[in-house]
N, C-alpha and C positions, 0 to 999 in steps of 0.2 A: 158396119153400116147400121146394124140394129141398134148399137149403142148410141150412134150419132142421132138416129131418129128419136130414140128415147129421150136424149138430152134436149132436143128441140121441142118435143112434146111437153116435157117437164117445164121448160122455160115458158112455154105458151100458157101454162096453167098458173104461173106465178101472178099475184096481184100487181096491177100497174099503179105505181104511186106517183102522183103529179105534185111537184113542188112549185109553188108560185114564186114570182119574182117580187122583191120588195121595191116598190116604185117610189121615187122621191121627186117632188115637183115644187119649184119655187112658185109662189102665188102672190101676185101683186094685188093690193087692195088699198083702201084709204080710210082715214078717220079725220074729220074736221079739216080736210084739205091737205093733210100730211100724207105723203106717199109712204106706204109700208110694204114690206115683203116678208111673208111667212114661208113655212116649209111644211108641205103636206106629204105624209108618208103612209103607204098602205100596202097590203099584200094583194096583188092582182088576181090571185087564184080564188079569192073570196068574193063572190058575186052578190050575196045578200047584204042588205044594209047592216052596218056594224055600229056598236057604240063608238062615239068619238071622244078623243082625249085631247084637251088643250095642254100645251106645255109652255109654261112661262119661264123665261131664262133668268140667269143671274144678272148682276149689274153690268156685266161686260157686253150685254146685247146678244143678238142671235148668232152666237158663235157655233163651232162644231159640237160643243158639249150638249146643248139642248137638242140639236139635230140628231145626235147619236141616241139620246133618250127616246126621241120620237121613233127612230128606227127600231129600238128595242120593243116599244109598245106595238108597233106594226107587226113584229114577229110573234107577238102574243095574240094577234088577230084583231087588234083595234085599228081604227083610222086615227092617226095622230096629226096634230097641227101645232108646230112650234111657232109661237107668236112673235111678232115684232113690236116692241114697246117704245122704240126710239125713232125709227125712220129708216127707210130703205137704205141698206148698206152701212148703217151707223153701228159699228162695233169698235171695241177698243181693248187693248191689253195693258193700258196704263191706268193704275188705280186712281190717280187724281182725276183723269178724264171720266172714268167710270163713276166716280163720286158725283161729278157735275151732271152727268146724264141721268143718274139715279135720282138726284135731288130735284131736277126739273120735273120729273114725273111724280115723284113721291110728295112733293110740296103742293101739288094740285090734284086733290082727290077726285075731282070731277073728270079731269083729263085721264087719270089713271084708269078709272072705271070705264070711261068711254073707249079707251084703247083696248082694254080687255074685252069689252062687249063687241067691238068691231071684229076681233079675232074669233070670238064665239059665233058671230053671224056668218063668217066665212066658212067655218067648220060645218055648221048646221046646214048650210046651203049645198053642201056637196052630196050628190045622189048616192054615194057609197055609205053615207052616215045615217043612222037612225036618229033623227032629231030629238026624239024623246029620251035618248040615252046619251047624255053628255056629262063628262066630268072634267075637272081641271087639276093639273099638278103644277108645282112651281118650286124653284130652287132659290134660296136666299131672297133677293129682291122679288123674284118670281113667286115665291111662296106667299109673300105679302099680297102681291097682285091677285093671286088665285083666291085668297080669303076675301079681299075687297070685292071681287066679282061676285062672290057668294053673298056678301053683306048687301050688295046692291039689289038683291032679289032675283038675280039671274036664275033661270030654270036649270040648275045643275043637280045631277043625282048625287054628286059627291065631290069633295076637294081633298087633295093631299098636299100638305106643305112640308117640304124638306128644308130644315134649318132656315125657315123664313121668319121674318119679323112678325110679331103677333099683335103689335099695337095698332090702333086705328084712331083717326080723328072723330069717327062717328060710331062709338060703341053701341049706341041704341039701335043701330041698323042691323045688329045681329038678329033681331026679330024677323028680318026679311029672309033669312037663310032657309032654303027649301030642302037641301040635301044633307047628307051626312058629312062629317068633318073628321079627317085624320091628320094630326100634327106629329111629325117626326122631328125631334129636336135633340141637340147635344147636351148632355149633362154638364159639360164644362165649357159651354158656349157663353163667353162673356158678353156677347152682343145680344143674346136672348137669355138674360139671367132668370133665376127661379121666380123673382118678383114679377117679371113680365109674363111668365108662363102661368103663374097663379092668377094674375089679373085676367088673362085670356080665358082661363077655365071658369072664372066667376062670370065673365061676360057671356060665355056660352050657356052656363047653367041658368042664369037669370032669363035668357031668351028661350029656354026650353029646346035648345039645339041637340041633335044626336051627335055627340062628339067623343073623341078619344085623343089622348096625348100619350105618345111613347117617348120616353127619355132614354137616350143611349149613354150609359155611364162612360165617362172619359172622353167622349167625342166633343170636338170643337166645331166652330163654324165651318160651313162648306164641306162637311165630312163625306159627302157623296162624290165629290169631284177629285179624280186622281191627280189633277194638275193644281190642286188647291195650294200646295206648299211652295210653288215655284216663285211666288212674289215675296216670300219670306215675311209675310204680314203676321204679327202676333195674333194668336187665337184662331188663325185659319189653318186647318190641317186636314188632310184626307185620313179617313179611318175605314179600312177595307171591311172590317166586321160590321160596323154600323151601316155602311153602304149596303152591304148584302142583306142585312136584317131588315132595313127600311124598305128595300125593294120587294122583299118577300111579303112584308106587311102590306105594301101597296097592292100587290097582286091579289092577296086574300081579300082586301077591302073591295077591289073591283069585282071579284067573284061574288061578294056579298050584295053589292048594289045592282049589279047587272045580271046575276045568275052566273053559273059556271062558264067562264070564257065569254060572257056577254050573250050567250045563246038563249 
């Protein structure tokens, strides 16, 4: 009896640890009359406003991959919003169709920036988000989108591009960039060759942007996506080491621009 009482007392003295639930919510919004649907993710145990992270997807559209990245960010304590760049429900697993969808947005820089800005407005309007602490990340096509949003003069604390295209039709707009820039690119990415990387660095340098480029030796295009190889497209391949290293680089970057954990 004494032992049982002692165990009960000891248990009552242990600290109570509360783990929040990661909440995922589809969010309908619009841009220019086009119906869009993004993916909002947050930890419901965190009540104070948190930094918000936009997640721009690859050319496949808002598939499970960017949603998974948004969930990872929520587990780090951020409020993440995976954006829709094509239209509600428009996703594909066909490279030819993805190319057409990508081209429709990429060929119209004003449309691209407007779609990205609409996603940012959605994220900033959420009461769980500290509207003065917004960043954007993007993968492949999405990396280009994130950089274009920064070039538009959007009030972003930082941008991270993972194997994203670095060219722009408006290089002079780099002067509008307000936050810091981190580019994670593959050393063997034929779609983003050294010449394109060098031109981007020169663009950032001339505009006085706070920038950094990390090149992962041996990594090809789409190196962060474990499903990158399934279409057997030349120069597209997953690289586990580059994936892990670039994610660590991103988290350190966010600690830098937001303070430790955004606190």
